[in-house]
C-alpha positions in Angstrom: 102.8 99.7 85.2 100.6 97.0 86.2 100.6 95.7 90.3 98.3 92.8 89.9 97.2 90.8 93.7 94.6 88.7 94.3 92.6 86.9 97.7 91.8 83.5 97.6 88.7 82.4 95.3 86.2 81.6 98.3 83.9 78.4 98.3 80.4 79.9 98.7 79.4 77.3 101.0 78.7 79.6 103.3 78.4 83.7 104.4 82.0 85.2 104.5 83.9 84.3 107.4 86.3 86.4 109.9 89.0 84.7 107.8 87.9 85.4 104.1 87.4 89.5 105.6 90.8 89.2 107.1 92.7 88.2 103.7 90.6 90.9 101.7 91.5 93.6 104.0 94.9 92.9 104.2 94.7 92.8 100.6 93.1 95.7 100.1 95.6 97.7 102.2 97.9 96.4 99.6 96.0 97.3 96.9 95.7 100.8 98.1 99.2 101.5 99.4 100.1 100.8 95.6 98.1 102.6 94.3 98.9 105.8 96.0 102.7 104.8 94.5 101.8 105.4 91.3 101.1 101.8 89.9 97.8 100.8 87.8 96.9 98.0 90.7 94.6 95.1 89.4 92.5 94.1 92.4 91.5 90.5 92.1 89.2 88.9 94.0 85.9 86.3 93.6 84.1 82.8 94.4 84.3 79.7 93.9 81.1 78.7 92.9 81.8 74.7 91.8 82.0 70.3 93.5 80.4 68.4 95.3 80.1 70.6 98.3 78.0 73.1 97.0 76.3 70.2 95.1 75.0 68.9 98.9 74.8 71.9 100.5 72.0 73.0 97.6 70.2 69.9 97.9 69.6 70.3 101.7 68.9 73.1 101.0 66.1 72.0 98.1 67.5 74.6 95.7 69.4 74.3 92.8 73.3 75.0 92.8 73.2 77.7 90.9 70.9 79.7 93.2 73.0 79.1 96.2 75.5 80.0 94.7 73.5 83.8 93.4 72.6 83.6 97.4 76.6 83.5 99.0 78.1 84.7 96.0 76.0 88.2 96.2 76.8 88.2 100.3 80.3 88.3 100.0 79.7 91.5 96.7 77.8 92.9 99.3 80.3 92.7 102.8 83.2 93.5 100.3 80.8 96.7 99.6 79.9 97.4 103.2 83.5 97.2 104.2 85.1 99.3 101.9 87.1 96.4 100.3 88.8 98.5 96.6 88.9 95.8 94.6 89.3 96.1 90.8 87.9 92.3 89.5 85.1 90.7 91.3 85.1 86.9 89.1 82.3 83.8 89.5 83.6 80.2 88.2 79.9 80.6 86.9 80.3 83.7 85.0 79.6 82.1 81.2 83.5 83.9 80.3 85.0 81.3 81.9 84.3 78.4 80.5 85.7 78.9 77.7 88.9 79.8 79.3 89.7 76.4 81.5 88.2 74.7 78.7 91.5 76.8 76.3 93.7 76.5 78.9 92.8 72.1 79.3 93.6 72.1 75.9 97.3 73.1 76.6 98.0 70.9 79.3 96.5 67.7 76.5 98.3 68.6 73.9 101.6 69.0 76.5 101.4 65.2 77.1 100.6 66.6 81.2 97.1 65.1 81.2 96.3 61.1 81.8 93.5 59.0 82.8 94.2 56.4 85.7 92.1 55.5 88.4 91.7 57.8 91.9 90.9 55.9 95.6 91.4 57.5 98.4 90.1 58.6 101.4 87.9 62.9 100.6 86.8 65.4 102.3 84.1 66.5 100.8 84.4 69.9 103.1 87.9 70.8 101.5 87.4 69.5 98.1 90.6 67.2 98.7 92.3 63.9 98.6 94.0 63.5 102.3 97.2 60.8 102.6 94.9 58.8 105.7 96.2 54.6 104.9 93.7 53.2 102.6 93.3 50.7 105.6 92.6 53.5 108.0 89.5 53.1 110.8 86.8 55.7 110.6 89.8 58.6 109.4 88.1 62.3 110.2 89.3 65.5 108.0 91.5 67.6 111.1 89.8 70.5 109.7 85.9 70.2 109.6 85.9 67.3 112.2 84.3 65.2 109.5 84.7 61.9 108.5 86.4 61.1 105.2 84.5 59.2 101.9 86.3 57.0 100.5 86.3 56.5 96.4 87.6 54.6 93.9 86.4 56.4 90.6 88.1 56.8 86.9 89.7 59.9 86.6 91.5 62.0 84.3 95.0 63.3 86.3 97.5 66.2 85.6 101.0 65.1 85.4 102.0 67.0 88.6 105.5 64.3 88.4 106.4 65.9 85.0 107.7 69.0 86.9 110.0 67.7 89.7 113.1 69.6 88.6 111.5 72.6 87.8 108.9 73.1 90.6 112.4 72.5 92.8 113.8 75.1 91.3 111.5 77.4 91.3 110.5 77.0 95.0 114.8 77.1 95.9 113.5 81.3 95.1 113.4 83.1 97.8 110.7 85.6 96.5 108.4 83.1 95.8 106.9 81.8 98.2 106.5 84.4 101.7 106.9 84.9 104.5 110.1 82.5 104.8 108.6 80.2 107.4 105.9 78.9 104.9 109.3 77.7 102.1 110.4 74.9 104.0 106.9 73.2 104.5 106.3 73.4 100.9 110.0 72.4 100.5 109.6 69.1 102.2 106.7 68.2 100.3 108.3 68.1 97.0 111.6 66.4 98.2 108.6 63.8 99.3 108.1 63.3 95.3 105.5 64.5 93.5 102.3 63.1 92.8 100.1 62.9 89.5 96.6 64.7 90.7 93.7 64.3 89.8 91.6 67.0 87.9 88.0 65.6 87.2 85.5 64.1 88.4 82.5 61.5 87.8 79.3 61.9 89.3 79.7 65.1 89.9 77.3 67.1 87.8 78.0 70.5 89.4 81.2 71.8 87.8 81.8 72.4 83.6 82.4 69.4 81.9 85.7 68.5 80.4 85.7 68.7 76.7 86.0 65.8 74.6 85.6 63.6 78.2 81.9 62.3 78.6 81.2 62.1 81.8 83.7 64.2 83.4 83.3 67.2 84.9 86.3 69.8 85.7 87.7 69.2 89.4 87.1 72.3 91.8 90.5 73.1 92.1 91.6 72.4 88.4 88.4 74.9 87.7 88.9 77.8 90.6 92.9 78.4 90.4 92.0 79.4 86.7 89.4 82.0 87.7 92.7 84.2 88.3 92.8 84.7 84.9 89.2 85.1 83.8 89.2 87.9 85.7 92.6 89.7 84.5 91.0 88.8 80.7 87.4 90.3 81.8 88.6 94.1 80.5 85.9 93.8 78.1 88.9 92.5 75.2 88.9 88.5 74.1 89.0 85.2 76.3 92.3 84.5 75.0 95.1 83.5 77.1 97.6 84.7 74.9 96.5 88.3 76.4 97.5 87.6 79.7 100.5 89.2 79.7 99.4 92.3 78.5 96.7 92.6 81.1 98.3 91.6 84.4 99.5 88.1 84.6 101.6 86.8 86.1 100.4 88.8 89.6 103.3 90.4 92.0 100.9 88.7 94.6 98.8 86.0 95.2 97.7 86.1 99.0 96.4 82.9 101.1 95.6 81.1 103.9 98.5 79.0 104.5 96.2 75.6 104.3 95.8 76.3 100.5 99.4 77.5 100.4 100.7 73.5 98.5 97.9 74.2 95.3 99.4 77.8 95.4 102.9 77.1 95.5 103.1 73.8 93.7 100.1 72.5 91.9 98.9 76.0 90.1 102.9 76.8 88.9 102.9 73.2 87.4 100.1 73.6 85.8 100.8 77.4 84.2 104.2 76.1 83.2 102.3 73.1 81.6 100.2 76.1 79.2 103.5 77.7 78.8 102.7 80.6 81.2 104.2 82.5 83.7 103.6 82.1 87.4 103.0 84.0 89.6 106.1 86.5 91.3 104.6 85.5 94.9 102.3 83.2 96.5 102.1 85.1 100.5 100.2 82.7 102.9 99.4 84.0 106.2 98.4 81.8 109.3 94.9 81.8 110.8 92.8 83.6 113.5 92.0 82.1 117.1 90.5 83.4 119.6 91.0 83.7 123.5 93.5 81.4 122.5 91.1 78.7 120.9 90.1 77.8 117.9 87.0 79.0 116.7 83.9 76.8 115.6 80.0 76.6 115.6 80.5 73.9 118.3 82.1 75.9 120.4 79.9 79.0 119.5 82.8 81.3 119.7 82.5 82.0 115.9 83.4 86.0 115.7 80.6 86.9 113.2 82.4 89.9 110.7 79.1 91.2 109.4 78.6 92.2 113.8 82.0 93.4 114.3 81.3 96.3 111.2 78.0 96.7 112.7 79.3 97.4 116.6 83.4 98.5 116.2 83.7 100.0 112.6 85.8 99.9 109.6 88.7 101.3 111.4 88.5 99.6 114.2 88.7 96.2 113.0 91.1 97.1 110.0 93.5 98.4 112.7 93.5 95.8 115.4 94.3 93.0 112.6 96.8 94.8 110.5 98.3 96.3 114.1 98.0 93.5 116.1 99.4 90.4 114.0 101.9 90.1 112.2 100.4 89.4 108.8 101.7 85.8 107.8 101.5 84.0 111.3 98.7 83.1 113.0 96.6 85.2 115.3 94.3 85.4 118.2 91.8 87.9 118.6 91.3 89.2 122.1 88.8 91.7 122.9 89.9 93.0 125.4 93.5 94.0 123.7 91.2 95.0 120.9 89.3 97.7 122.4 92.7 98.3 124.2 94.8 99.2 121.8 91.6 101.3 119.4 91.5 103.2 122.6 94.9 104.0 123.1 96.4 103.8 119.8 93.3 105.7 117.7 90.5 107.5 120.1 93.7 108.8 122.7 97.6 108.7 120.9 96.9 109.7 117.6 92.9 111.3 118.5 94.4 113.2 121.5 97.4 114.6 119.8 95.5 116.0 116.7 92.6 117.8 118.8 94.5 119.4 121.6 97.2 121.1 118.7 94.7 122.0 116.7 92.5 123.4 119.5 96.3 125.1 120.5 96.8 126.7 117.2 93.4 128.0 116.6 93.9 129.8 120.3 97.2 131.5 119.8 97.5 131.4 115.8 94.0 133.2 114.6 92.6 129.6 114.0 95.2 128.7 111.2 98.2 126.2 111.3 101.6 129.0 112.6 104.3 130.1 111.0 107.4 129.0 110.9 110.8 129.6 109.5 113.1 128.0 107.2 115.6 127.1 108.7 113.4 125.5 112.2 111.4 124.1 109.1 114.9 122.2 108.1 116.0 121.7 111.8 113.6 120.6 113.8 114.2 117.4 115.7 110.9 116.0 114.6 111.6 115.7 111.3 114.5 112.8 111.3 111.7 110.6 113.1 109.0 111.6 110.4 111.4 110.9 107.4 112.8 107.5 109.1 109.4 106.3 109.2 107.9 107.1 106.0 111.6 104.9 104.7 109.9 102.3 107.2 106.6 102.4 105.5 107.8 102.1 102.2 109.7 98.9 103.1 107.3 97.5 105.4 103.7 97.5 103.0 105.1 96.2 99.5 106.7 92.8 101.3 102.6 92.7 103.4 104.5 93.5 107.0 101.6 95.7 108.2 102.6 95.2 111.6 105.5 97.5 110.8 104.0 100.0 109.1 101.2 100.3 112.2 104.1 100.2 114.4 106.3 103.4 112.9 103.1 105.4 112.3 102.2 104.8 115.9 105.7 106.4 116.6 105.9 109.4 115.0 102.9 110.0 116.9 103.8 108.8 120.4 106.4 110.6 119.4 105.4 114.4 118.8 103.0 113.9 121.5 106.4 113.5 123.5 107.2 116.4 122.6 104.4 118.6 123.5 104.6 117.5 125.9 108.4 118.3 126.6 108.2 122.0 125.2 104.8 122.7 127.0 103.8 125.4 124.8 100.7 125.9 127.2 103.2 127.4 129.9 105.7 129.2 126.9 102.8 131.0 125.8 102.7 132.7 129.4 105.9 134.1 128.2 107.3 137.3 127.1 109.1 136.6 123.2 108.2 133.1 122.8 105.2 133.3 120.2 107.9 132.7 117.4 109.1 129.3 118.9 106.3 127.9 120.2 104.4 128.3 117.0 106.9 126.5 114.9 106.8 123.5 117.2 103.1 123.4 117.3 104.3 123.4 113.5 105.9 120.9 113.4 103.0 118.8 115.6 100.6 119.4 112.9 103.1 118.6 110.4 103.9 115.2 112.1 100.2 114.1 112.3 99.6 115.0 108.1 101.9 112.6 107.6 100.5 110.9 110.3 97.1 110.8 108.5 98.4 110.4 104.9 100.7 106.8 106.1 97.3 105.7 107.4 95.5 105.9 104.3 96.1 102.0 103.2 95.5 100.9 106.0 92.6 102.6 107.8 91.5 105.1 104.5 88.5 106.3 106.9 90.2 107.6 110.0 92.8 108.9 107.3 90.2 111.3 105.6 89.2 112.3 108.5 92.3 113.5 110.3 93.4 115.0 107.3 90.3 117.1 107.1 90.8 118.2 110.6 94.1 119.8 108.8 91.7 121.5 106.0 92.5 119.0 103.3 89.1 118.5 101.2 90.0 115.1 100.0 93.1 112.7 100.8 95.7 112.6 98.0 95.7 109.2 95.2 98.6 109.9 95.0 102.1 110.1 97.4 105.0 111.1 95.6 104.2 114.9 96.0 102.8 114.5 99.9 104.9 112.9 101.7 107.8 115.2 102.1 108.2 117.2 105.3 107.2 120.8 105.5 104.2 120.2 102.9 101.9 121.4 105.6 101.0 124.9 104.3 101.2 128.2 107.3 98.2 130.5 107.6 96.1 127.9 106.4 92.6 127.9 107.9 92.1 124.8 110.3 88.8 123.5 111.4 87.1 123.5 114.7 88.7 120.6 116.3 86.0 117.0 116.7 87.3 113.5 117.2 88.5 112.1 114.6 88.0 108.2 116.7 85.6 108.0 119.0 86.1 105.5 122.2 85.5 101.4 121.3 83.2 100.9 124.4 81.4 97.4 124.2 79.2 96.6 127.0 79.2 92.7 126.3 80.9 89.9 124.6 81.1 90.1 120.5 
């Protein structure tokens, strides 16, 4: 069965920032989890390359818009390669295959009677590519996001008749599973309750966009064009660009993950467009929060922007992925604090998990011929760590599909903490000095090693590189591609060789601000 998920299509006004990296890492964790569960995953990401902002940015640089897009898109592709992102498709809205899909989709909406012409007047933010709700007589209004003056627009546009979908959208957003997390649903319900207004889907005097068939001088408004990129990506399987094929190639998406600032587009405008075209709406739209730094909004003017390239170079995949997924409740706003970042990575990964594996493997090798100790079936079935291990596995299975990454991380860490506590209580280093205790010590070390195996497996979608190192330390050549036959208590094979222990996670030592 196909499981499809999408990140936003990132706007190529500049290179990837921490926010886009955060979203993509979260989607990557979900995609990896679903693959381990046996799903045929189509993980889509990509870039949104049209619009006035791109046209202006390219002009300021003295280059063609396509050249600008090629440069920034290459930065995104390279960034996701360096971060180890496992996307299956990468879509560009300047790709040749995208244009016929947009035209076919528009033709359906037009045939449905949901397109009209009219004048669009109002205050416009080029950075957001969005009309704002400021009154016409506002004095020098600014965009609250970009802190730049809004521009007054008065032009002939084509409109999508969103007002035709008032009742259908109201019914859709009442479904508890459609908008997540629940805290975002009320915001959209309030917006819809205020009455849906038709919105512009074309622009004049913006050449950097796809032309609207049958309407000379009009190009598609960047949002209309970009939203359709999700469909283009699914149809990029070697087959024809045919909207009738969508339901056989992974549409509707199981979840579309976006920042909360573009929730309205994805939870209201996008479903209405799909309804007009006679296509299913996504199963879920998940709007996550923003990241701040040390309690402050990040911005170039403040000089406090966290560069993901610097984070990756100085800290590595595992540290950043763990902090973002473990410390921030996905869906809510989060604050990046450097000291807490270091403390969590060092305490959780290097100390709790890394040292647990290292010292347990060292004792097993010392007392049981460099191998996993033996354990009797009765001791294995009744071991006190078994119940917690099974509870943790259940928690991960419940939390990961719901994008509750923090809950999954804390459960996995909790198993490692319990195993460490059990080891300290049993003190095998003391027991081995007493006659006749070898069987008990062997059973206890086996159980702790089995906990580390399960920890390693469960970490696979969250911190895949660390997971691979943990499992290698237990003698596994490669992590499994499916969980079903592996997430079972007692699968660690007695007598299997244990390699000489090596640190699986170096401590994070930051000698200055990131």
